[in-house]
N, C-alpha and C positions, 0 to 999 in steps of 0.2 A: 637893440638887444639881440635880435636874430643874427646880426652880423657877428657878434661876439660868440654866440652859441655855435654858429657854423665854423668859426675859426677854431674853437676848441675841438669840435668834432673832426675837423680836418687834421688837427694835430694828432689825435688818436689814430686816424686813418694813416697818416704818415708814419707814425711809430709802428703800427701794425704791418704796413708794407715793408718797412725796413727790416723788421724782425723776420718776416716771411722770406725776403731776399737773402738775409744772412743765414737763415736756416737751410737755404738751398745753395749755400756756398757761392752766392753772388757777391761781388765786390761792391759795396755800397758807397764807400767814401772815395773811391778812385774816380778821377775825372774821366769823362767819356768824350772823345773827339775834342779834347782841350776845352770842354765846356765845364760848367760848375758841377760839383758832385750832386748826386741825387739828394742826399741829406740836406745840403744847402739850398738846392732848388725848391724842394718841397717846403722848406721853412720860409724862404724868401717870398714865395708867391701865395702862401696861404691866405693872407689878408685880402689880396686881390680876388682870389677865387671865392672867398666867403662873401665879399661885397657883391660880386656878380650874382651868385645864387640867391642872396638875400633879396635881390630886386626882381626875381622871376615870379611870375604869377602862375600858380598851379592850375592846370586845366581840368583835372579830374578825368578819369577814364571810365570805362563801363565795367560793372561787375559781371562775373559769370553767373547767370541766372540759376544754375544748378546748385550753387553754394550760397546764394544771396541771403536767404532767410536764416540759415544757421549762423552765418557770419554776423548778420545784424543782431541776432539774439546775444551772441557772445560780446560783440562790441558794445551794445547798449546796456546789457544787464549782467554780463559775466555768468559764472556758475559757482555760487557760494558753496555748494555741496562738494565741489572739487577744488576749492581754494583759488578760483579764477576771478579776479575782480573785473568789473566792466572796464574795457579799454577807454570808454568815453569819460570815465572818472578823471583821467589824467590828460588824455589827448583831445577831449572836448567833443561835442556832437558832430562837428564837421571835420575832425582830425587835425585842427589847426595847432594843437599842442599848447604849451605854456612856456615861452622862452625864459620867463623869470625863474622858473623852476627847472629849466633845462629839459623840458619835455618837448621832443621834436614834433614838427608838423609832418604828419604821415598821410593826410587826406589827399587822395588822388595818386599816391605813390604806386608804382608798378607792383602788381601782385607777386611777381617772381622775386622782386627785391625783398618785400615784406616777408614772404615765405622763407627765403634764404636766411634772413636775420632771425626769425622766430625759430627755425630749425637749428641754427647754430647755437642760440641761447638754450634751446631745449637740450641739446647735446653737451652743454657745459662750457661753451666758448663765451668769454667775457671780453669787453673792450676797455678794461681799466680795472682799478682795484678800489675805487672810492665807493661810497654807499650808493650813489646814483647808478653806477655801472652794474650794480648787483640786483637792481630792481627787476629788470626784464628777464634775466636768466631764471630768477626765482619763480616768476609767473609762468614763463614758457615751459618749465619742467612739468607743469600740470596739463599742458595741451596735448591732444592726440594729433596724429598727422591730418585727420579730417578737420579738426578744429583749426589747425594752422592754415589749411587750404581755404576753409570757409571764411575766416576772419581776414585773410590776405585778399581774397576776392572782394569782400565787402569794402575794405579800406580803399581798394583801387577805384571803387565807384563813388567814393565820397567827393563832394564838390564844396568849395568854399561857400559859407553861408552868405546870402546877400546882405548888404548893409541895411539896417532898419531905415524905413522911410520916416522922414521928419513929420511929426503930427502937425496938422494945419492949425495955425493960431486962431483962436477965437476971441472976438472982442466981448463976448458975453461974460457976465460975472455970474459965477455959480452961487 
């Protein structure tokens, strides 16, 4: 399922990149050095790129201690008074997400990337027009710059949850 979600996300990235290039008067469909067009190359290799990234193991980085507590509070509890749901409600306690519902794995993601995404959504940028694509922009509009920095730093420090240990089998009858 993660491979499918990544392929869909890469399609959105490709479409956004093409729109950006076209908006800046770049020729997208013209072959470069007798190679395939950018549009065709981005479409052709998307499944391969998705497969590669779906097999990677996130390492998790370190949170900035100056933001950690505020970021943890927003991530785990949100702020109902300001209309901010807990990030954990969708992304899970370790940021692993929910591929079945197209919620991405954000645990251990670089704070700069998370911050840039939240800021873009806060400022009104969306990455599609379906209901799913509108969730994060609606939430990010309620975040302050300090909130964005704090939660971004906290997310960077999330690590994958360890697999539960199997309980020892007992021959005793309860």
